Residue, then its C-alpha position, 0 to 999 in steps of 0.5 A: m518533521a511531523g510531530p505527535v499532534s500532526i500524526a494524531r490528526c492523520l490517524v483514522g478511526c476504524g469505527a463509524g468514521d468518527g476520525r478519532v484516534q482508536d484505542g487498539r489494545a487487545p482485550d486482555e490489556r484493557g482495564h476492568g472494574n475498579g482496578q482500571g486506573a491502577a492498571r493504567n498507571q502501572a502500565i505508564m510506569g513500565q513504558g520504558v521497560a515494555g518498549v525494550f521487550s516489544d516491537d513497533i511494526a509499521i505495515d503497508l498492507g497492499t494488494a500487490n506487495t506487503l512491506v513491514h518496517v520494524a523500529e530501529r531495523g528498517i524495512i525487513i519484509d518486502e513480499p507479494s501479498v499472495v497466500a497459497i492454501r490447500a483445501r481438505g474438506a471443510t478445512r483450509e491449510v495455509l501452505a505458504v505466503g509471500k514469495k513462496a506462494k507467488e512462485m506457485l501461481g498458475r502451477t498448482p494442482e486442483s487441491i491447492e489454491t493461490i490467492r491474493p487476499l486483498r482486492d483494490g486495497v481492501i481485505a477480500d479473504f479474512i482468514a488468508t489475510e490474518e494468516m499472512l499477517r501472523q506469519f510476517i509479524k512472527r518473522a519481524k519480531t526479534m528474540l527480545g520482542f516476546r511481547r505483542p507489538r503495536i502496529l501502525i497499518c495503512v489503509p486506502a483513503g477511500a476505504t469505508p468504515v467497514e473496510r477499516r474495521a476489517v483491517y483493524e480486527t484482522a491485525l488484532s487477531a494476527g497478534a498485535r497488542r495495539v492497532y493504529l490505522i493511517e491512510e496510505p497517501v498520508a503515510a506516504a507524505l510523512g515518509a517523503g518528508l513533506p512539510i505538512d505542518d506548514p500553512t501551505g498545501s501539499m499533494v501526494i499520490d500513492i499508486g499501489g497495486g489496487t488503488t490510486d490514493i490522493a491526499v492533500l495536507s495542510l497545517g498538520g491535517v488532511v484537507e482532501a483524500r480520495s481513492l481510485r480503484l485503478a492502479g498497478n494491477a489495472m496496468d497489468e490487465a491492460i497489457i494482457r488485453y493488448i497482447r491478446r487483441r494485437h497479437h492473439l497471444l495469451i499470457g499470464e498475470a506474472n508475465a504481464e507484470r514482468i513486462k511492465i517492470e522491464a520494458g514499461t513506459a508511459m511515453a513512447d518518444a524517440d529518446g526514451r528507453n529502447t528495451e525490447i522484451h521477448i514474450r512467450g505464450r499460447d497462440l489463441r488461433q493455433g493453440r501452440p506456443k508462440n514468441i513475440v518481441l515487444g518494445p516500449h512503444d507497445i507498452a506505452e500504447a497498452l497503458e494509454g487508456t489506464i494512464e488517461e483515466m488516472a490523469e483525469f482523476i488527478q485533474r478532478a481532485l485539483e479542480d475541487l480544491p479551494p483556489e489557495l490550495s490549488t496555487d500552492i500545489c501548482e507552485r510546489g508540485i505533486f509528489l508521486t509515491g507507490g510501486g506504480a510511480l516506478l513506471d518509466k516517465l509516468d511523471v513526465e506523461f502526468e505533467r503533460r496531461v495535467g499541466v502541473r509539475f510531478l515529483r518522484p522520491e528516490h524510493p517511492m515504493h518505500c515512502v508509506v513505511k519510511r521513517s515510520e520509526e519516528h512515527t511509531s515511537e510517538l504512538q504511545s503519546l497519542t493514546n490519550l489524545 
């Protein structure tokens, strides 16, 4: 189990990339003038009481889905990162977030727009992201949690200092008392229970909606971290292009995601899944509705290019490591986490292409926020590190 020091090493700053633990207190909670020391001592004395009347929240702010974990309650929100907005002149009114907003995709009048406020794992629309976080935080708070929560929020490994600052400021504006940032693959390694404090290398790959993040950890610290802005959404786009090119059929993003979930596979071998999926879309040549049937071999063919690019990214990361760490990883294997890891036989296909054993936890999508109760309970001890 990772201790406070390990987590302190893994937390990242949101400034100019200095890597220090960021003091994410809201402005009204920071000390001022000569009373700063007294206020700080009073705050320390009241930590036990404050913990009862506030919630510690861990958020996996993903391109496709947002997961919210509350200490002692587990994962209570797992919804799409989608916001529905109505434009009225110069003002924008948020109508719905999460599942309700996703149900509106492709079905809205001109005055209503459904958007994904995050792109490639980082914030693309600040106002929509802030409102989405605000509503999720409001739903996550308990009746006793009237004090603003401390939030541990995940960012892609390759996020720039500006992108990290945007996440940090947005979380504060959404109602957080303090904000801590942690890289997604590092959080996934902690959630998967990897022994990151040992003097051996551990590699975890987190495949989300917008990014594929790699982290190599040893002795409680991050040795290597990098991101590829190609992941689950790129798989959906590959399926859309394949069906358009092969069958001259136009389908939407939601339909492509359903195909990936129900019949998606990385390998089209004889002993694989035999699920057939019926697809309805618009014939591009005749302009009328058309039905087709796809099997796993079709999806494997559609995803071949995307999977190949991801495998090359993993291979390059391994080649850049010191020989000792590469040996550790080859012996222990590489852990796959994130929603993209749920693709059937993805671990087998990666192993065939890369030559290293790949392991998938029982619930890969929840690894980033899993066991965050233990981590958020240690955040107070990190403030002075």
